[in-house]
Each structure stands twice: as C-alpha cells, then as structure tokens.
VMD Tcl script that builds the backbone (N, CA, C; Angstrom):
set m [mol new atoms 324]
animate dup $m
set s [atomselect $m all]
$s set {name element resname resid chain x y z} {
  {N N UNK 1 A -4.646 -5.244 -10.276}
  {CA C UNK 1 A -5.535 -3.901 -9.380}
  {C C UNK 1 A -6.652 -4.710 -9.320}
  {N N UNK 2 A -7.325 -3.259 -7.579}
  {CA C UNK 2 A -8.495 -3.410 -6.709}
  {C C UNK 2 A -9.791 -2.801 -8.041}
  {N N UNK 3 A -10.526 -3.674 -8.167}
  {CA C UNK 3 A -11.905 -3.151 -9.097}
  {C C UNK 3 A -11.991 -1.607 -7.976}
  {N N UNK 4 A -12.707 -0.315 -8.890}
  {CA C UNK 4 A -13.056 0.495 -8.934}
  {C C UNK 4 A -13.740 1.000 -7.892}
  {N N UNK 5 A -14.574 0.133 -7.480}
  {CA C UNK 5 A -15.322 0.741 -5.948}
  {C C UNK 5 A -14.055 0.363 -4.685}
  {N N UNK 6 A -13.359 -0.608 -4.391}
  {CA C UNK 6 A -12.518 -0.812 -4.186}
  {C C UNK 6 A -10.913 0.551 -3.736}
  {N N UNK 7 A -10.896 1.054 -4.551}
  {CA C UNK 7 A -10.469 2.171 -4.439}
  {C C UNK 7 A -10.364 3.557 -3.848}
  {N N UNK 8 A -9.893 4.203 -2.873}
  {CA C UNK 8 A -9.843 5.357 -2.242}
  {C C UNK 8 A -10.214 6.730 -3.519}
  {N N UNK 9 A -11.155 7.050 -3.507}
  {CA C UNK 9 A -11.033 8.412 -4.696}
  {C C UNK 9 A -10.372 9.851 -3.751}
  {N N UNK 10 A -10.177 9.992 -4.968}
  {CA C UNK 10 A -9.019 11.882 -4.216}
  {C C UNK 10 A -9.626 12.562 -3.736}
  {N N UNK 11 A -10.761 12.475 -3.829}
  {CA C UNK 11 A -11.838 13.297 -2.651}
  {C C UNK 11 A -11.675 12.965 -1.395}
  {N N UNK 12 A -11.057 11.537 -0.665}
  {CA C UNK 12 A -11.185 11.396 0.499}
  {C C UNK 12 A -9.396 11.484 0.775}
  {N N UNK 13 A -9.169 12.020 -0.309}
  {CA C UNK 13 A -7.235 11.262 0.218}
  {C C UNK 13 A -6.460 12.632 1.677}
  {N N UNK 14 A -7.603 13.844 1.634}
  {CA C UNK 14 A -7.325 14.194 2.633}
  {C C UNK 14 A -7.231 14.463 3.575}
  {N N UNK 15 A -8.595 14.138 4.109}
  {CA C UNK 15 A -9.261 13.949 5.348}
  {C C UNK 15 A -8.332 12.048 5.608}
  {N N UNK 16 A -8.886 10.999 4.526}
  {CA C UNK 16 A -8.173 10.413 5.181}
  {C C UNK 16 A -5.943 9.867 5.264}
  {N N UNK 17 A -5.485 10.187 4.952}
  {CA C UNK 17 A -3.919 11.034 5.517}
  {C C UNK 17 A -4.483 11.787 7.063}
  {N N UNK 18 A -4.977 12.822 7.251}
  {CA C UNK 18 A -5.382 13.421 8.653}
  {C C UNK 18 A -5.474 12.346 9.618}
  {N N UNK 19 A -6.560 11.488 9.748}
  {CA C UNK 19 A -7.141 10.507 10.419}
  {C C UNK 19 A -6.414 9.211 10.853}
  {N N UNK 20 A -5.864 9.223 9.433}
  {CA C UNK 20 A -5.503 7.174 9.624}
  {C C UNK 20 A -3.828 7.163 10.512}
  {N N UNK 21 A -3.824 6.341 10.649}
  {CA C UNK 21 A -2.824 5.615 11.829}
  {C C UNK 21 A -1.943 5.388 11.005}
  {N N UNK 22 A -0.161 5.269 11.212}
  {CA C UNK 22 A 0.541 5.123 10.132}
  {C C UNK 22 A 1.845 4.501 10.790}
  {N N UNK 23 A 2.464 2.715 10.039}
  {CA C UNK 23 A 3.654 2.889 10.369}
  {C C UNK 23 A 4.655 2.315 9.697}
  {N N UNK 24 A 5.818 2.152 9.616}
  {CA C UNK 24 A 6.971 2.600 8.390}
  {C C UNK 24 A 7.867 1.186 8.497}
  {N N UNK 25 A 8.161 1.457 7.148}
  {CA C UNK 25 A 9.950 0.143 7.220}
  {C C UNK 25 A 10.596 1.720 6.378}
  {N N UNK 26 A 11.685 0.521 6.082}
  {CA C UNK 26 A 13.318 1.449 4.957}
  {C C UNK 26 A 11.921 1.254 3.630}
  {N N UNK 27 A 11.564 0.373 3.725}
  {CA C UNK 27 A 10.551 -0.053 2.157}
  {C C UNK 27 A 9.277 0.238 2.027}
  {N N UNK 28 A 8.632 0.786 3.418}
  {CA C UNK 28 A 7.244 1.239 2.633}
  {C C UNK 28 A 6.671 1.981 3.771}
  {N N UNK 29 A 5.453 3.066 3.857}
  {CA C UNK 29 A 5.101 3.583 4.724}
  {C C UNK 29 A 3.079 3.183 4.629}
  {N N UNK 30 A 3.104 2.517 5.300}
  {CA C UNK 30 A 1.367 2.019 5.730}
  {C C UNK 30 A 0.601 2.810 6.312}
  {N N UNK 31 A -0.592 3.231 6.026}
  {CA C UNK 31 A -1.723 3.960 6.431}
  {C C UNK 31 A -2.213 3.738 6.954}
  {N N UNK 32 A -3.418 3.114 8.109}
  {CA C UNK 32 A -5.118 3.219 7.898}
  {C C UNK 32 A -5.539 3.793 8.997}
  {N N UNK 33 A -6.419 3.888 7.724}
  {CA C UNK 33 A -7.571 5.713 7.724}
  {C C UNK 33 A -8.830 4.901 8.352}
  {N N UNK 34 A -9.357 5.936 8.977}
  {CA C UNK 34 A -10.462 5.663 9.576}
  {C C UNK 34 A -12.068 6.252 9.047}
  {N N UNK 35 A -12.837 6.052 8.794}
  {CA C UNK 35 A -14.102 5.914 8.768}
  {C C UNK 35 A -14.650 5.854 6.820}
  {N N UNK 36 A -13.511 5.224 6.462}
  {CA C UNK 36 A -13.619 5.137 4.871}
  {C C UNK 36 A -13.088 3.718 4.522}
  {N N UNK 37 A -13.868 3.470 3.393}
  {CA C UNK 37 A -12.877 1.455 3.173}
  {C C UNK 37 A -12.748 2.055 1.314}
  {N N UNK 38 A -11.645 1.423 1.030}
  {CA C UNK 38 A -10.122 1.599 0.048}
  {C C UNK 38 A -9.618 0.893 0.332}
  {N N UNK 39 A -8.410 1.156 -0.878}
  {CA C UNK 39 A -7.250 0.680 -1.065}
  {C C UNK 39 A -6.492 1.769 -2.296}
  {N N UNK 40 A -5.562 1.865 -1.586}
  {CA C UNK 40 A -4.284 2.992 -2.744}
  {C C UNK 40 A -2.908 2.904 -2.591}
  {N N UNK 41 A -2.649 2.739 -3.923}
  {CA C UNK 41 A -1.361 2.131 -3.698}
  {C C UNK 41 A -0.531 3.653 -4.113}
  {N N UNK 42 A 0.206 4.263 -3.698}
  {CA C UNK 42 A 0.929 6.309 -3.946}
  {C C UNK 42 A 2.123 5.885 -4.254}
  {N N UNK 43 A 3.315 5.434 -5.239}
  {CA C UNK 43 A 4.492 5.841 -5.639}
  {C C UNK 43 A 4.681 7.246 -6.545}
  {N N UNK 44 A 5.415 8.257 -5.651}
  {CA C UNK 44 A 5.869 9.487 -6.045}
  {C C UNK 44 A 6.796 8.999 -6.781}
  {N N UNK 45 A 7.417 10.700 -7.714}
  {CA C UNK 45 A 7.788 10.950 -8.999}
  {C C UNK 45 A 9.672 11.022 -7.669}
  {N N UNK 46 A 9.818 11.182 -6.486}
  {CA C UNK 46 A 11.062 10.963 -6.152}
  {C C UNK 46 A 11.573 8.998 -5.875}
  {N N UNK 47 A 10.612 8.413 -5.714}
  {CA C UNK 47 A 10.785 7.491 -5.739}
  {C C UNK 47 A 11.039 6.261 -6.571}
  {N N UNK 48 A 10.189 6.701 -8.528}
  {CA C UNK 48 A 10.753 6.825 -9.774}
  {C C UNK 48 A 10.356 7.367 -10.079}
  {N N UNK 49 A 11.582 7.490 -10.800}
  {CA C UNK 49 A 10.960 9.166 -11.965}
  {C C UNK 49 A 10.405 8.720 -13.170}
  {N N UNK 50 A 10.714 7.501 -13.685}
  {CA C UNK 50 A 9.697 7.128 -14.822}
  {C C UNK 50 A 9.056 6.533 -14.858}
  {N N UNK 51 A 7.256 6.686 -15.553}
  {CA C UNK 51 A 6.532 5.834 -15.523}
  {C C UNK 51 A 6.341 4.561 -15.895}
  {N N UNK 52 A 6.707 4.360 -15.911}
  {CA C UNK 52 A 7.116 2.825 -16.288}
  {C C UNK 52 A 7.695 2.399 -15.269}
  {N N UNK 53 A 8.304 2.670 -13.943}
  {CA C UNK 53 A 8.957 1.946 -13.128}
  {C C UNK 53 A 7.947 2.453 -11.678}
  {N N UNK 54 A 7.240 3.090 -12.132}
  {CA C UNK 54 A 5.932 3.585 -10.671}
  {C C UNK 54 A 5.057 2.618 -11.032}
  {N N UNK 55 A 5.269 2.423 -12.556}
  {CA C UNK 55 A 3.759 1.572 -12.779}
  {C C UNK 55 A 4.168 0.057 -12.154}
  {N N UNK 56 A 5.510 -0.219 -12.170}
  {CA C UNK 56 A 5.796 -1.436 -12.049}
  {C C UNK 56 A 6.228 -1.972 -10.737}
  {N N UNK 57 A 6.471 -1.424 -9.595}
  {CA C UNK 57 A 6.338 -0.746 -8.391}
  {C C UNK 57 A 4.802 -0.859 -7.752}
  {N N UNK 58 A 3.827 -0.399 -8.403}
  {CA C UNK 58 A 2.632 -0.362 -7.948}
  {C C UNK 58 A 1.987 -1.767 -7.787}
  {N N UNK 59 A 2.071 -2.301 -8.934}
  {CA C UNK 59 A 1.873 -3.556 -9.554}
  {C C UNK 59 A 2.158 -4.690 -8.694}
  {N N UNK 60 A 3.269 -4.974 -8.430}
  {CA C UNK 60 A 3.871 -5.839 -7.358}
  {C C UNK 60 A 3.479 -5.281 -6.072}
  {N N UNK 61 A 2.778 -4.522 -5.429}
  {CA C UNK 61 A 2.369 -4.232 -4.100}
  {C C UNK 61 A 0.852 -4.052 -4.926}
  {N N UNK 62 A 0.023 -3.781 -5.397}
  {CA C UNK 62 A -1.072 -4.671 -5.402}
  {C C UNK 62 A -0.911 -6.211 -5.798}
  {N N UNK 63 A -0.147 -6.593 -6.056}
  {CA C UNK 63 A -0.331 -8.190 -6.576}
  {C C UNK 63 A -0.077 -8.811 -4.999}
  {N N UNK 64 A 1.017 -8.617 -3.972}
  {CA C UNK 64 A 1.399 -8.952 -3.237}
  {C C UNK 64 A -0.030 -8.676 -2.127}
  {N N UNK 65 A -1.009 -7.538 -2.187}
  {CA C UNK 65 A -2.110 -7.361 -1.486}
  {C C UNK 65 A -3.482 -8.436 -1.826}
  {N N UNK 66 A -3.120 -8.010 -2.868}
  {CA C UNK 66 A -4.282 -9.394 -3.620}
  {C C UNK 66 A -3.437 -10.898 -3.346}
  {N N UNK 67 A -2.267 -10.846 -3.321}
  {CA C UNK 67 A -2.403 -12.499 -2.421}
  {C C UNK 67 A -2.401 -13.311 -1.288}
  {N N UNK 68 A -2.578 -11.236 -0.704}
  {CA C UNK 68 A -2.329 -12.009 0.441}
  {C C UNK 68 A -3.939 -11.858 0.789}
  {N N UNK 69 A -4.703 -11.556 -0.098}
  {CA C UNK 69 A -6.545 -11.825 0.839}
  {C C UNK 69 A -6.756 -12.970 -0.210}
  {N N UNK 70 A -5.992 -13.197 -1.148}
  {CA C UNK 70 A -6.783 -15.156 -1.383}
  {C C UNK 70 A -6.112 -16.163 -0.265}
  {N N UNK 71 A -4.791 -15.460 0.602}
  {CA C UNK 71 A -4.061 -16.489 1.676}
  {C C UNK 71 A -4.915 -16.457 2.830}
  {N N UNK 72 A -6.036 -16.059 2.510}
  {CA C UNK 72 A -6.545 -15.536 4.351}
  {C C UNK 72 A -6.711 -15.078 4.521}
  {N N UNK 73 A -4.959 -13.878 4.674}
  {CA C UNK 73 A -5.503 -12.684 5.316}
  {C C UNK 73 A -6.540 -11.835 5.188}
  {N N UNK 74 A -6.734 -11.696 6.183}
  {CA C UNK 74 A -7.476 -9.978 6.226}
  {C C UNK 74 A -6.466 -8.806 5.637}
  {N N UNK 75 A -7.520 -8.170 5.165}
  {CA C UNK 75 A -6.452 -6.487 5.129}
  {C C UNK 75 A -7.471 -5.758 5.884}
  {N N UNK 76 A -7.090 -4.734 6.392}
  {CA C UNK 76 A -7.337 -4.160 7.496}
  {C C UNK 76 A -9.189 -3.050 6.127}
  {N N UNK 77 A -10.160 -2.634 6.111}
  {CA C UNK 77 A -10.880 -2.357 6.078}
  {C C UNK 77 A -10.715 -1.027 4.912}
  {N N UNK 78 A -9.370 -0.466 5.167}
  {CA C UNK 78 A -8.800 0.538 4.448}
  {C C UNK 78 A -7.578 0.670 4.388}
  {N N UNK 79 A -6.797 0.898 3.958}
  {CA C UNK 79 A -5.156 1.516 3.073}
  {C C UNK 79 A -4.593 1.693 2.345}
  {N N UNK 80 A -3.383 2.966 2.612}
  {CA C UNK 80 A -2.755 3.108 1.720}
  {C C UNK 80 A -1.389 3.153 2.317}
  {N N UNK 81 A -0.796 3.048 0.433}
  {CA C UNK 81 A 0.682 2.314 0.412}
  {C C UNK 81 A 1.411 2.630 -0.066}
  {N N UNK 82 A 2.738 3.221 0.726}
  {CA C UNK 82 A 3.607 4.702 0.225}
  {C C UNK 82 A 4.936 3.515 0.079}
  {N N UNK 83 A 6.059 3.665 -1.366}
  {CA C UNK 83 A 6.451 2.479 -1.124}
  {C C UNK 83 A 7.596 3.744 -1.069}
  {N N UNK 84 A 9.004 3.192 -0.934}
  {CA C UNK 84 A 9.904 4.652 -0.577}
  {C C UNK 84 A 10.553 4.128 -1.643}
  {N N UNK 85 A 12.018 4.927 -1.556}
  {CA C UNK 85 A 12.966 4.641 -2.857}
  {C C UNK 85 A 13.739 3.168 -3.252}
  {N N UNK 86 A 14.125 2.388 -1.772}
  {CA C UNK 86 A 14.639 1.658 -1.875}
  {C C UNK 86 A 13.607 0.153 -2.617}
  {N N UNK 87 A 12.193 0.351 -2.281}
  {CA C UNK 87 A 11.279 -0.711 -2.567}
  {C C UNK 87 A 11.834 -1.401 -4.447}
  {N N UNK 88 A 12.271 0.084 -5.369}
  {CA C UNK 88 A 12.800 -0.886 -6.780}
  {C C UNK 88 A 13.736 -1.954 -6.940}
  {N N UNK 89 A 14.232 -2.221 -5.902}
  {CA C UNK 89 A 15.104 -3.257 -6.146}
  {C C UNK 89 A 14.778 -4.127 -5.544}
  {N N UNK 90 A 13.751 -4.155 -4.864}
  {CA C UNK 90 A 13.315 -5.843 -4.152}
  {C C UNK 90 A 12.794 -6.565 -5.187}
  {N N UNK 91 A 12.852 -7.626 -4.059}
  {CA C UNK 91 A 12.013 -8.442 -4.858}
  {C C UNK 91 A 10.239 -8.894 -4.619}
  {N N UNK 92 A 9.356 -9.536 -5.258}
  {CA C UNK 92 A 8.228 -9.283 -5.271}
  {C C UNK 92 A 8.245 -10.323 -4.247}
  {N N UNK 93 A 8.513 -10.973 -3.591}
  {CA C UNK 93 A 8.915 -11.790 -2.442}
  {C C UNK 93 A 8.911 -11.039 -1.027}
  {N N UNK 94 A 9.988 -9.819 -1.242}
  {CA C UNK 94 A 10.766 -9.382 -0.031}
  {C C UNK 94 A 9.743 -8.068 0.195}
  {N N UNK 95 A 8.678 -7.327 -1.231}
  {CA C UNK 95 A 7.813 -6.565 -1.176}
  {C C UNK 95 A 6.753 -7.139 -0.214}
  {N N UNK 96 A 6.014 -8.415 -0.822}
  {CA C UNK 96 A 5.168 -9.584 0.130}
  {C C UNK 96 A 5.227 -9.451 1.890}
  {N N UNK 97 A 6.423 -10.281 1.732}
  {CA C UNK 97 A 7.046 -10.362 3.096}
  {C C UNK 97 A 7.118 -8.933 3.692}
  {N N UNK 98 A 7.271 -7.711 3.375}
  {CA C UNK 98 A 7.796 -6.729 4.503}
  {C C UNK 98 A 6.153 -6.523 4.479}
  {N N UNK 99 A 5.649 -6.314 3.892}
  {CA C UNK 99 A 4.052 -5.479 3.639}
  {C C UNK 99 A 3.333 -6.722 4.764}
  {N N UNK 100 A 3.481 -7.782 4.866}
  {CA C UNK 100 A 3.106 -8.601 6.610}
  {C C UNK 100 A 3.723 -8.575 7.389}
  {N N UNK 101 A 4.289 -7.974 7.906}
  {CA C UNK 101 A 5.448 -6.938 8.649}
  {C C UNK 101 A 4.567 -6.359 9.765}
  {N N UNK 102 A 4.189 -5.453 8.136}
  {CA C UNK 102 A 3.676 -3.927 8.734}
  {C C UNK 102 A 2.413 -4.306 8.944}
  {N N UNK 103 A 1.895 -5.051 8.206}
  {CA C UNK 103 A 0.093 -5.218 8.238}
  {C C UNK 103 A 0.057 -6.373 10.262}
  {N N UNK 104 A 1.003 -6.658 10.424}
  {CA C UNK 104 A 0.497 -6.790 11.463}
  {C C UNK 104 A 0.821 -5.691 12.981}
  {N N UNK 105 A 1.724 -4.977 12.735}
  {CA C UNK 105 A 1.442 -3.991 13.344}
  {C C UNK 105 A 0.300 -3.693 14.122}
  {N N UNK 106 A -0.650 -3.711 12.489}
  {CA C UNK 106 A -2.344 -3.306 12.505}
  {C C UNK 106 A -3.205 -3.858 13.711}
  {N N UNK 107 A -2.227 -5.061 13.284}
  {CA C UNK 107 A -3.541 -6.248 13.990}
  {C C UNK 107 A -3.254 -6.185 15.893}
  {N N UNK 108 A -2.460 -5.584 16.122}
  {CA C UNK 108 A -2.232 -5.778 17.804}
  {C C UNK 108 A -2.764 -4.868 18.109}
}
mol reanalyze $m
mol bondsrecalc $m
mol representation Tube
mol addrep $m
C-alpha cells in the first residue's frame, strides 16, 4: 500500500474526478486529476460483490503500481484507478501490462 500521505483524501474526490483526464480499457479506467497529488484505487461492489475479492483486486493493482515505481517508470503526480468487472480473472502480469499501456496514453 501507499503511505497515508500519498493517498487522495475523500474530501478531494469530487473535485478530482471532475477535473481529471480519463483513459479506459476493457479492464480499467484511469483518471489523472489536475491540482492534487496522491493515489487511489476504487473497486466497487459491481465489480466484486465480496469484500475479499475487492481487496484482492485492490492489492494487485497497488502492487503493480508499486512495481512500476521501483522499476523507474514515473507515475503521474495523482492517479485514480477504477478496475472493471473482468479484472478479477486477470493475472498480476496482465494487470501490470494493462496499467503500463494506460499510463503511456498520458505521457503522449
């Protein structure tokens, strides 16, 4: 997990979602907001009904983001990740590769 100081607070969520640039794939939607810093992964109950499955998805996505930072790939200053339904059946490697593809859309 990212440190508490590296997370986007609940108070900032409405404004960050309204001001952010978006990119989507069949498995993820990424929002890169302007004017804030921090990271968040939001897994709704529509994606996985049980909290155990939601937390598993969240841990995979956060581990992929953490791995990208240790490999030297810079992340945006702020990032919100919304996994979609089919992500539950993806492997960690697939999650990581798809996040790299989405992040490359913001670098251009």
